[in-house]
C-alpha positions in Angstrom: 0.0 0.0 0.0 1.3 3.4 -0.9 0.1 6.9 0.2 1.1 10.4 -0.7 0.3 12.6 2.3 0.1 16.4 1.8 -0.2 19.0 4.5 -2.9 21.4 3.3 -4.6 24.6 4.2 -7.6 23.4 2.2 -8.5 20.7 -0.2 -11.6 19.5 -2.1 -12.9 17.0 -4.6 -15.2 17.8 -7.5 -17.1 15.3 -9.7 -18.9 16.5 -12.8 -18.6 20.1 -11.7 -20.1 19.4 -8.3 -18.1 19.6 -5.1 -18.5 16.3 -3.2 -16.1 16.8 -0.4 -13.9 19.5 1.2 -11.7 20.2 4.2 -9.8 23.1 5.8 -6.5 22.7 7.5 -5.3 19.1 7.7 -4.0 16.3 5.4 -4.9 15.2 1.9 -4.1 11.5 1.4 -3.8 9.9 -2.0 -4.0 6.2 -1.4 -2.8 3.4 -3.8 -3.9 -0.2 -2.9 -1.9 -3.1 -4.2 -2.9 -6.7 -4.9 -0.9 -8.0 -1.9 -2.5 -5.7 0.7 -4.2 -7.1 3.7 -5.7 -5.8 6.9 -2.2 -5.7 8.4 -1.1 -3.2 5.8 -4.3 -1.3 6.2 -3.8 -0.9 10.0 -0.1 0.1 9.4 -1.1 2.9 7.0 -3.9 4.3 9.2 -1.5 4.4 12.2 1.2 6.1 10.2 -1.1 8.7 8.6 -2.8 9.7 11.9 0.5 9.9 13.8 2.6 11.6 11.2 4.1 14.7 12.8 4.0 17.4 10.1 2.4 20.3 12.1 4.0 22.8 14.5 3.2 22.9 18.2 1.8 25.8 20.2 5.2 27.4 20.5 5.8 27.2 16.8 8.2 24.3 16.8 7.9 22.4 13.5 7.4 18.7 13.0 5.9 18.3 16.5 2.2 17.5 16.2 0.0 15.0 14.2 -3.3 15.7 12.6 -4.9 14.0 15.7 -3.0 16.3 18.1 -4.3 19.4 16.2 -7.8 18.0 15.6 -7.5 18.8 11.9 -9.4 17.1 9.0 -8.3 14.4 6.7 -9.4 14.1 3.0 -8.8 10.7 1.4 -8.8 10.0 -2.3 -8.4 6.6 -3.9 -5.5 6.7 -6.3 -4.7 3.4 -8.1 -2.1 5.1 -10.3 0.3 5.1 -7.4 0.7 1.4 -8.1 1.9 2.2 -11.6 4.8 0.3 -13.3 6.2 1.9 -16.4 6.6 -0.3 -19.5 8.8 2.0 -21.5 6.8 5.2 -21.3 3.4 3.6 -20.9 1.9 3.2 -17.4 0.9 -0.3 -16.4 -1.4 -0.9 -13.4 -1.4 -4.7 -13.0 -0.1 -4.4 -9.5 -3.2 -2.4 -8.4 -6.0 -4.2 -6.6 -9.0 -4.9 -9.0 -11.8 -2.3 -8.8 -14.5 -4.4 -7.0 -12.0 -5.8 -4.4 -10.3 -2.4 -4.0 -13.6 -0.5 -3.3 -14.4 -2.8 -0.4 -10.8 -2.5 0.9 -10.8 1.3 0.6 -14.1 1.5 2.5 -12.5 -0.6 5.3 -9.6 1.8 5.3 -12.0 4.8 5.8 -13.8 2.9 8.5 -10.6 2.2 10.3 -9.6 5.9 10.1 -12.9 6.9 11.5 -12.8 4.3 14.3 -9.3 5.4 15.3 -9.9 9.2 15.0 -13.1 11.3 14.8 -15.5 10.2 12.1 -16.7 13.7 11.3 -13.2 14.8 10.5 -12.6 12.1 7.9 -13.7 13.0 4.4 -13.3 11.2 1.0 -13.8 11.6 -2.7 -16.0 9.3 -4.8 -14.4 5.9 -5.5 -14.0 5.1 -9.1 -15.2 8.5 -10.3 -13.4 10.9 -12.6 -12.4 13.5 -10.0 -10.8 16.9 -9.9 -8.8 17.1 -6.7 -8.0 20.7 -5.6 -5.1 20.8 -3.2 -3.6 23.9 -1.5 -0.4 22.4 -0.2 0.9 24.1 2.9 4.7 24.5 2.8 4.8 22.6 0.5 4.9 19.5 2.6 4.5 16.1 0.9 5.4 12.8 2.5 5.4 9.4 0.8 4.4 6.4 2.8 4.6 2.7 2.0 3.6 -0.2 4.1 6.3 -2.9 4.7 6.5 -5.7 2.1 5.3 -9.0 3.4 8.1 -10.9 5.2 10.3 -7.9 5.9 11.6 -7.0 9.3 9.6 -4.5 11.3 10.0 -2.4 14.5 7.8 -4.8 16.4 9.6 -5.7 19.7 8.8 -9.4 19.5 10.1 -9.6 15.9 13.3 -7.8 16.9 13.8 -10.1 19.8 13.4 -13.1 17.6 16.0 -11.7 15.1 18.4 -10.9 18.0 18.2 -14.5 19.3 18.9 -15.9 15.8 21.9 -13.6 15.5 23.2 -14.8 19.0 22.9 -18.4 17.9 25.0 -17.7 14.8 27.7 -16.0 16.9 27.9 -18.9 19.3 28.3 -21.3 16.4 31.1 -19.2 15.0 32.8 -19.0 18.5 32.9 -22.8 18.7 35.2 -22.9 15.7 35.1 -25.0 12.6 33.0 -28.2 12.6 34.5 -31.7 12.3 33.7 -31.8 8.7 35.5 -28.6 8.0 38.5 -29.8 10.0 38.6 -32.9 7.8 38.6 -30.7 4.7 41.5 -28.5 6.0 43.7 -31.2 7.7 46.1 -32.9 5.2 45.7 -36.7 4.9 48.5 -39.0 5.9 49.3 -39.9 2.3 49.4 -36.2 1.4 51.9 -35.5 4.2 54.2 -38.3 3.1 54.0 -37.2 -0.5 55.0 -33.6 0.5 57.9 -34.8 2.8 59.7 -37.5 0.8 57.6 -38.9 -1.9 59.9 -37.6 -4.6 62.7 -40.0 -3.8 60.3 -42.9 -3.7 58.9 -42.1 -7.0 62.3 -41.8 -8.6 63.3 -45.3 -7.6 60.5 -46.7 -9.6 61.7 -44.9 -12.8 63.6 -46.9 -15.4 67.4 -46.0 -15.7 
């Protein structure tokens, strides 16, 4: 899952000349859903968006407050083109989740946002429609977010602990030195030692005068 998050003073969505949604100060989120996304990626993205510190605090210190801290609004727009792969100069969207499946997933994303934050402060465009998105970027500030790929390491304490234990086991194995099989490979055999010490004279005696 990919998201382009923009800090805005205002943003709105128009469909067919009619404004369907608008916010004041807050975040405009363009969201691209991929074929591999699951509820795990959904929760990760919701958490990141709502806790992203792109606003200043009461004393004017930048990068200190999240949209939830400031009680600002969030406008979400489904944006499958974020999953684009270029074939030469032509965009290809085969990595994007199919429309019917993506609509249900996108609605779950909005539901999770509203459940985690304040429902009345979460707005969205019109899924699948041809939209005009009007964004007044504040800064400008634009942050790209991407959920971790399946199977990659995360900052989860349990996962880190597991990785640390695996690393400790590897270090212990190295500390014990080479295994018996490796010793056999590195230790010269008896025949080899004799050949290197005096085999040349023995061989010469077998040669014909």
